[in-house]
N, C-alpha and C positions, 0 to 999 in steps of 0.2 A: 622250678628247680626241685621241688619236693618229689615230683614223680621220677625225675632222673636219679636223685639220691636213693629213692626207694628201689629203683631198678638195680642200681649198683649193689645195694645191700642185699637184695634178693639173689643176685648172682653169687655173692659171697656165702650166703647162708642157705641157698636153695638146695644144695646137694644133700642127699640123705646121709652121706659119709662125713659131713662136717663135724658132727658131734656137738654142735651148738644148740643150746636150748633158746638162744636169743632169736627173736623174730625180726624180719626186716624192718617192720614199723618201729619196733623198740630200738633197733640200732640207729635208725634215722632220727628218732626222737631224742635219744641220748646224745647223738652227735650235734643235733640242733641246740640242745641245752648247753653243751660245751662251747659251741660257736657263739651263742648269746653271752656266755661268760667272758668272752674275749673283749667285749665292749665294742666300740665303734672302730671297725677295721676298714681302712681305705681300700676297698676291693678295686683292683686294677682292671680286671675283666673276668669273664666267665671261667676261664682256665685257672686263674689265680684262686677263685672261690673253690673250685673243685680240688685244687692242690691242697688247700688248707683243710677242706672237708675230708680228703683222703687220709691226711695225717691224723685227724681226729678219729675217723672210723678205725684206723689201725690201732690207736690207743684204746678205744672202746673195746674192740675185739680182744686185744691182748689183756686188758684189765679183766674182762669177763673170763677169759681162759685161765688167768692166774687165780681168780677167785674160785673157779670150778676145780682147778688143780689142787687148791688148798683143801677143798672138801674131800677129794678122793685122789690120792696120788697115783694116777695111772692104772687104776684097777681094771686090767684087761681092756684098755682102750684100743679101738681098732687102729691098725697101722695103715699108712699110705705109702705106696711104693715111691721111691725117689724118681722113677721114670714118670710117674704121674705129675710130680712137681716140675719136671723138665719140659712137659708138653707146651706147645704154643697154642693159645696163650697160657701163661702160668695159671694153674688151677688153685682155687681157694678151698679145696676139699681136704682139710687137715683137722686133726683133733687138737685139743687144747695144748697138749705138750709140744706138738709139732709147730703150732702157731707161735708158742713162746720161743722155741728154737729158732724159727724164722726171724722173729723180732730181734733176738740176740745177734743172729748172723747179720741182719741188716744194720744193726748198730756198729758191728765190727767193720762192715763194708763202708759205712759212713765215715769212719775214722780215716780209712785209706783212700777211698774214692767217693766223696760226698755226692757228686753228680750221678754216679751209678746207683747209689742207694736211693736217691730222690726219684730216679727213673723207675726203679722197681716199685717204690711206694706209689707213684702215680698210676702205674699200669696195674699192679696187683690189687692195691687197696682202693684206688680211685676209679678204676675201670676205664681210664683214658686210653685212647689209641696211640699208636706210635707218633702220628703226626701232631696230635694235640700235646703230647708229652714233650716232643722235641721243640715245639713252639714255646712252651712254658720254660723249658730249660735253656732256650736261646742257642740251640745247636741245630745242625742240619738233620733231616730225616735219616740220611745214610749214617751219620755219626750215632744217632740214637739207636738205630738197628744194630750197629756194631757193639755199642755199649750194652744193649739189651742181651745180645748173645753172650757177651763176656760176663755180665752180671749173673745170668742164669747158670752158666758153667761154674762160676765162683761159688754161688749159693749151693749148687748141687754138691760140689766138693765139700764145702763146710758142713752141710747137713748130713752128708754120708759119714763124715768124721764123727759127728755127734751121735749118729745111730750106732756106729761101731763101738763107741765108748759105753753104751748102755748095756 
């Protein structure tokens, strides 16, 4: 499982445009430490493990972005076009401020549509495919595809509103 987690972390951090100084190994190690801190979790299956690991990786990345943002409040950080965020699959090539905006938008989405927020989290932060994510969420692949399209459009709208407010 370590190799798979490292591969997921590498996809998130591998782009030169991410602006992250965190290395994939460090992300996986930090996620592992947080997983260990959960105690004895009754893992239902592989997908359940990756769902929890996805959430923890999200928290690690957002915490890292917030710490970095506290050090330098957006000092000429590179921008990512919203069209990049809308691509299939959703790309993790964002700077710290955009990652924090995405996290806030996902929290808003979770209030209105928890399943959609969970789907985005599984696919974006967990690297799961649509079939694995739909299985974990207990819905059909067709429903997951429809939800994925809606969630991406909703996030695009929310993130574009935030960019226009800057």
